[in-house]
N, C-alpha and C positions, 0 to 999 in steps of 0.2 A: 513172757519176754525171754528171748534167747540172745546169746552173744557169741560173736566170732572174733577170735584174736587175729589181727592182721599186723602188717609191718608198722603201720602208723597208729596202732592203738587197739581198742576193743570196739568192734562194730556191733552196736546194739540193735536188735530187731524186736520192736515192741509188738504188742497185740494189734490186731486189725483196728483201725479207727472207723468213724462213721461211714466214710465213703469207700470202705473195704480196701483201701490202698495202704499197705504198711508204710510207715514213715521210718526210714532208717537214719541213724546218725552214728558218727564215729566219735568215740570218746578217746581223745589222744592221750596215751600214756607218756608221750614224749613231745609236748607241744612246741618246744624250742628248737626242734630239728626238722629238716625236710623229710617227708615220709620215706623217700628212697634211701636216705642216709641213716635212718634211725638205728637199725641193727648194727651197721658197721661202726657208727660213732658212739653208740651207747652200750647196750648189753653185750654185744660180741666183744667189743674192745675191753669192757670191764672184765669179762670172763677170762680173756686171753691175758690181759695185764695182770690180773690177780694170780693166775697160774704161774706167771714168770717171776713175780716180785715178792710174794709173801715169804717172810722169814722162816727159818728153820724152827719147827716146833720142838720145844724143850720138855714139855710135859703135856699130856692130854688124858682125858678120861670122862667119866660120867658121875653125876651126883644125883641121888634119889630126890624126887620132888613129888608133889601131889599128882597122882595119875601116871607116874613113870619116872623117867630120868632125863636129864639134859646134859649135853656135851659141852666141854670146854677145852680150849687149847691155849698154851702159854708160849710166849716168844720173848726173848731178851731178858735183861736183868735190870734191877733198879727198884724204885718205889712202885708199888702195884697200881695198875691202871686197868680197869675193866672196860672192854670195848664191845658195844652192842650194835648189831647190824640192823638193817631195815627189812621191811616186809618182802617176802619171796626171795630174799638174798641168803648167802652163806658167808662164813668168815672170809673165805678167799676173795669175795667180791670187793673187799676193802683194798686189795692190790697194794700199791706203794705206801698207803697210809700206815700199814702195820710195821714195815721196817723203819719208817720214819719215826714212829712212836717208840719202837723197840730199841732204837739206838741209845736211848737214855732211860727207858722205863721197862719194867716187867709188864708186858701186855697180856692180860688174860681175856681171851675172846670167848663169848658164850653164844651157842646156837640155840635160838629160842624154840619154843614148842612148835613141832611140825617142820622145822627148817633144818636143812643140812643133815648132819649125823643124828639129830634128835628126832625121835618118833613123834607121831601126832598127839600122844598122850590121851588118856581116857578122861577128858574133861573139856568144857568149853574154853575157848581162847579169849583172853582179855589182857589189857595192859597191866592190870593189878596182879593177876595170877603170874604173869611172866616176870613182873618186878619181884614177886616173892621167890620165884625160881632163882633169880640173880642173887638175892639175899642169901638163899640156901647155899649157893656155890661159894659166895664170899666166906660164909661161916664154915663150910665144910673144908675149905682149903686153909683155914686157920688165920685169916686176915682180921685185924682189928678194924682198920679203916682203909678205904681205897678211894681213888679218884675214878670217875666214870666219864667216858665219852660215848655218846649214843647218837646214831644217825637215823632220821625219819622215825619209823616205828620204834627203833631203839632209843631215840631221844625222848619219846613219850614214856617208854618203859623206865628210863633213867629218872625222869621227873617223878613218876609215881613211886619209884624206889627211894628217892631222896626225901619225899614227903612222908613215907611210911617208916623209913629207917634212917633218919638223919645221923644217928650215931655211927653208922657204917660208912658214911660218905664224907670224904674230905672236901672235894670240889666236883662240880658237875659241868660238863660241856654238852649242850643239847644242840644238835645240828639239824637244820631243815625239818623241824618238828613243831607243829602248832599246839596250843593248849586246848583247842576246841576244834570240832569237826568243821565248823564254819570257816576256819582259817585256811582250809584248802581252797584253791580255785575251783569253780563250778565243774569244769571238765574232769578234774582229778576226783572230785566227789562222785561223779557219775561212773568213772572207771572203777572206783572201789566198790560201788554198789553192784557192779556187774560181775564181780568175782564169785565164782562157784565152780563146782566140779564139772559142770557142763563144758567149760572151756579147756579142760585138761588135755584132751586129744589135740586140739588146735595148737596148743603150746609146745607139744613134743617137737623136738628138733630145734627149739629156740635156745639161745644161750642161757636163759633163766632155768629152763628145764634141764639142760645138760649139766649145769653146775650143781643143781640139786641131785640129779641122778648119779653124778660122779661120786657122791659121798653117802647118800641115803641108803640104808640097808634094803629097802623094797620100794623103789620109786614108782613102779607101776600101780601099786596100791596106795602109797602114801601121798603122792602128789595130788590126786583128786581130793583126798582127805584134807590136805593143807589148804587147798583152794576153798573148800567148804568152810573150814574153820576160820579162814581169813574174812569171812563175811562180816565179822564183828567190826572190821575197819570201815564198813559202809554205814554203821549205825551212829547216831548222833551222840556226842559227848561234849562236855564243857567243864574244864577244871579251873575256871577263872576264880571261883570263890576260894580255892585252895592255894593259889599262887602267893598271896601275901603271907602265908604261913611257911613259905619255903625259906629256911634259915641257912641252907647250904650255899656257899658262894657258887654262883652259877654264871656261865657264859652262854649266851644264845648266839648261834652262828647260822647265817642264811646266805644263799647266793643272791645276787642282785636280780636274777631271773629265776627265782625259786618257784616251786609248786605251792608254797605257802605265800599268802598275800603279804606284800610289804607292810601294809597298814596293820595287819595282824601281828607281824613281828614287832613293830613299834609298840603296839598295845601290850604284848607279852612283857616287853622290857619295862613299860610303865607300871604294870601290875607288880613287878619286882621292885618298884620304887625308882627305877632308872629313868633318866632324862626328864624328870619333872621339874628340875630347877637347874640353874647354872652351877657348874662345878666349882666356881670361884678360882682365884689366882693360885691358891695353894692346894687346890683339888679337895678341900675339906668338904665340899658339897656332894662328893661322890659317895656311893655306898659300895658294898662288896661285889655287886653284880656288874656284868659287862655285856655289850652287844657288838657283834662283828658282822658286817655285810661284805661278803667277798665279791670283788668285781669279776665279771665274766664267768661266773659259776652258776650252774643250774642245779636243780634237784637231782638230776641223773648223773652229773659229774662230781657231785659233792663227796661221795663215798671214796673216790680215788684221788681227791684233790690234795696235792701237797700243801696248799695254803691252809687246809683244815688242820693238818698235823702241826703246822707252824704256829697258828694262832692258839690252838689248844695247848700246846706245850708252853707257850709264853704265858698264858693265863695260869696253867697249873703250877708252873715253877715260881711265879711271882709271890713274894712274901706279903 
């Protein structure tokens, strides 16, 4: 099977079938937008917006981890908040979310294995290894406890971090991230399975590639490596059994038209003990976890959505 990246997604070309006629299908990476508007309204806008609105970096550097080192950058002052980006993204893709958070918090953004400034590292990629990377950065920078806001892949990394190192995490905000592979819509699952180095050349010139190439030390070599390592995203996983053990106060955030199934978001909240009973008049029936569904927000606008920063800060600052 081969795949071609097009404006409206990844065009998958399977092997010949019995009648010798290949059956093509397009796996939309951006199902909520018209094909002709995708690049203008999504990745291109994200890249340009991020370049204009990201706050001034007050500190940056690298921390040694297994297989290499990971990059981090700090913005603003206040209580520490670690910001974790999504797959194939860089820190800058958060755009206006960073200054919104940095207005009242010290935001430490980490670029994960193979992404942005961080090299591909000499090891397989997984949620758990990248969670350990974030723990290493927290410790290396001298923090006792931090809050975490993660988007998409970064949300799942935040979940694994909070489960493995609850002593490091004050509160967790997980945005547009499922607890299991089955939580993604079918076409998103198919798109993830199509990621590999063979689509690297087709992606050159796209805003995703350009934002990567702008900061990576060797994009020609490292971008195909990133796409190959990202194949782990197309493998099945299910953390349902671990969710009841999550003791860190957590807010789940989704768009009403997210790539994560709405039913899955509800199930995630229920696994946290949320929504299983009435809150009662005095709210004594509530636990420490929260769920937010943002209207008019998709998976592809979430990372630059001011509503994300607003609900995250409200949750993080609540006593």
